[in-house]
N, C-alpha and C positions, 0 to 999 in steps of 0.2 A: 523339662523333659526333652523338648525338641532341641534345645540348645545343647544338652549333653550328647544327644544323638549326633548332632551336626559336628561337634568337636571330635566325637569318636570316629566318624567317617572321614573327617578332614585329616586326622592323624596319619592314616596310610597315604593320603594325598601328599602330605608334607614329606613323608619318608620316600615316596616314589619320586617326587620331583627333586628331592635332595640327592638320592642315590643315582638316579638315571639322568634326568635333565640337567641337574646342577653339577654333575661330575665334569669338571673342567680338565680337559686333557692337556698334557704338556704342549707348549707352543711349538716345539720343534717337531712334534709328531703330528702328521696330517690326520684330519678327521675323515673317517670313511663312514658314510651313512648307508644304511640298508634301504634300498628303494621301496620295499614293501612297508617298512616301519615308518619311514619319514616322508614318503611320498615325493622323493626327489632323487635324482641320480647323483647329486653332489652338492655340497653346501656352497653358497656364494660367499666370497671373502668378506664383503661388507656385512651381510646378515650374520655371519659367524662372529664378527667383531662386535656388532651391536648386542648380540646375545650374551657374549662374554661380559661386556660392560654392564648390561642389565643385571646379570647374576651378581656381579661385584657390588652394585648398589643395593640389591636385595639382602646380601649378606650383612650389610651395614644398616639394614632396616630403613633404607632410603627409598621407600616404595613410590613416592611421588615422582622421583626422577627416573626410577627404574622402568615403570610401566610404559612411558613413551618410547624408550629404547627397545623394549621387547615388542611393542606394537609394530615398529618399523622393521625389526628383524623378521617378524612373522609375515609381514607383507612381502618382503623380498624372498623368503624361504618358508613356506607354510609347513614346517615339520611338526609332527605330532608332539615330540618332546618340547618344542617351543610353545605349543599351545598349553601344555600342562604348566609350564613355568609362568606364562602370562596369566593363566587362570588363577594361579596362586597369588600373583601380584595384585590382581584386581580384588581378590577376596580379602587380602590384607588391607586394602584401601576401602573396605566396606562397600565395594561395588559387586555385590553378590550376583546380581542379575547378569552382568557381563561375564563373570566367571562361569555361571550356569550355561550361558550360550556357548562359550568355548568348549565346555565339557560335552554339550549336546553335539557340537560339530565334530568332536573327536569320535563320538559314537557312530556318526554317519560316515566318516572318512577313514578311520584307522583300519588297517588290515590285520593287526595283531589282536586276537581275541582277548588276550590278557589286558591290553590297553583299553579295549572297549568296555570290559567288565569294570576296570578300575575307574574309568570316567563315569560309568553308570552309578557305581556305588558312591562316588564323591558327590555327584549331582543329587542323588537322593538325600544326602546329608545337608545339602545347601537349600533344598526345596522349602523347608519350613521357615527360611529367612527371607523369602522373596514372594512377590505377588504376581498375578497374571492379568494381563489386559486383553480384552476382546473388543475389537473395533468392527462394528457392523456398518457396511456401506450402503448407499441407496441402490436400488435395482439398476442394472446396466442401462435400461432405457431412460432413466432419470439421472444418470451419472454424467456430469459435464466432461467434455474432453480436456485432458491435461490436469485431471484431479491429482493432487498431491497431499499426502498425510505426513505430518511432522509430530514427533514426540519429544518434548523438551528441546526443541530446536534441531533434532536429528531426523532425517527423512526416513520414513518407513516404506517398505516394499508393498505395493498395492497390486491386486489381481489385474491382469491385463485382459483386454478384449471383453468378452461376455462373462468372465468369471465373477461369481457372486459370493465366494467363500470369504469369511471374515478374516481380519488381520489379527494375529495373536503375537504377544510380546511379553517376555519376562520383565518384571519391574522390581526395583528396590522399594522397600517400605518408605512411604513418605508422599509428598505432594507432587503431582505431575500435570502437564498441560498437553492436550491434543489440539492440533491446528489443521484444518482442511482448507486448501486453497485451489483455485482454478482461474484461468484467464477470464477476465470480464465478469467475475463473480465476487460477491461480498465474502471475505474470509469468515470462517466459522471456527470458534475455539471453545474449549471446555476444560476446566480444571477439575481435578478429582484427587482423592486421598486414598492411598493404599495402606491398609492397616493390618492385613492378615493374608497369608498364602492360601487359606481355605475359602476365601471369599473373592472369586474373580470379579474384576471390574469390567462391566460391559458398557461400551459407549456406542450410541447410535448416531451416526453422522446424517443429518437431514439433507434434503435437496438444497443445494446452494442457490440463493436468489441472485438475480441480475443486479449489477451495479446501476445506480441511478445515472441518467445522462448528465453531463456537466451543465451547470447553470448557465443561462445566457449571459453574454457580456453586459455588465452594468451600463445603463444609459447615462451618458454624460449630462450633467446638469448644465443646461444652456442658459447663459445670461445674456439678455439683450444688450448690445453695445450701442448705446444711444449717446450721441454727442450732446453736450449741454446747449448747443446752438440750434438743435433741431426744432424744439418746441417753439422758441421765439420766432424763428424763420417761418415755421409752418403757420403760426398765428398771423404773422405779417402777410404771408401769401394769401391766406383766406380772407383777411381783412381787405387786402388789395382787391381781390375778386369782388367782395361785397361792395367796397366803395366804388369801384369802377361801374359795376352794374347799377348801383344805387344812383350815382351821379347822372349816368346816362338816362335812366328811366325818369328820374325826377325832372331833369332838364327837359326832356321831351314832353313830359306831362304838363309842366308849368309854362314852358316857353317853346311851344312847338314851332314858332316862327323863326327861332335862332338855333337850329340844330348844330351850326358850325361852332357854337360856343361850348356846349356841354358834351357833345358826342366825342370830340377829340380828347377832352379831359377824362371823360369816363373810360374811353378806350385805352388811354395810357395807363390808368390805374388798373384796369381789368387785365391788360396784357402783362403788366408787372406782377400782379398777383398770380396770374396763370403760370408765369415762368417760375416763380418761387414755389408754387404748389406742385408744378411738374417736377422740379428738382427734388422735392420731398418724396414724391411718388417713386422716382427713379432710385433714390437712395434706399428707400424702404424695400424695393423689389430686389435690389442687388446685395443688400446686407444679409449676413448669416444670422437669421433669428433662430434661437435655439430654445426658446421658452415657449411651450405650447400656449400658455396663458397670454403671452405677448402676441403670438401669431393670431390668436383668436380675437384680439382687441379690434373694435370697430374703428376705422380710420375717421379722421375729421372730415365732415361734410358741410358744405355751405348750401343752405336752402333759402333761395330768394322768396320773399313774401310780398306780393303786390296787392294793395287794397285801394279802395277809393280815397283819394286825397293823400296817400302815404305809400311809400315803398321802402322796405328794409329787408335785411337778411338775418338768418339765424345760423349758428354753428351747432352741429350735432355730432356727438362722438365722445371719446375719452381722451383726456390730456395726460 
């Protein structure tokens, strides 16, 4: 029933666009347009050429190549007759929503009452083949600055300032996607399916949430760069300290009458061990240790132990 009514109303649409907008004048005769009908004081040469080429493509049913030519012609010269032709091209391409929008634009801008009535009648015939989208936005106080709405990749006009009216859009039957974006906000999207013209689709855009801060830079895994000679030299240095201290203490304890024999020997060993241990400490302090477990390791320590009749030392720490 709806389809028959749509075809019935599109028939005069076809006749009107064929007899009026499709009437190609002789190339030698200049085209004079009425300012009240066409909304322009004179056609631009390029717009007229594109319109002529678009009509030629449509006469061959090449609508896919005709529509872009007519779109550009309309951009250069927004004549009412050109809108009728472009609306028919989109209708033939099953872009009924786009054709409906052009017909609504004619009703708002055309000066000729006959053209306004014709556009209204044709739009009424197309209505059963399209759907309607209603996008509800957050309150102005919760609406982020720079909010943008996109429908199937094309930007939608949104109310500016403190406006809270919803955004409406004619849609073709099928699946669509609404996308809401704003600076420093997480994009929000929702897909929906239009199945009938008498069931408007209402989409409620929520308050957009803030983007998460960027994660901190990953910590570089630090590997302790230890020379294979460090542990042996450290061991020798500590043993030298122990031997020097031990020899000196044992000599003084057993032969207190000959300090000149044991003290120099113990001092030599002690100083040698101290030099090697000092070099180890200097290397450890200036090297770039990057492993927390390595930094927390207890260094080697020499603990002298003196008892009655014996003197020795002990090493404490991790190797």
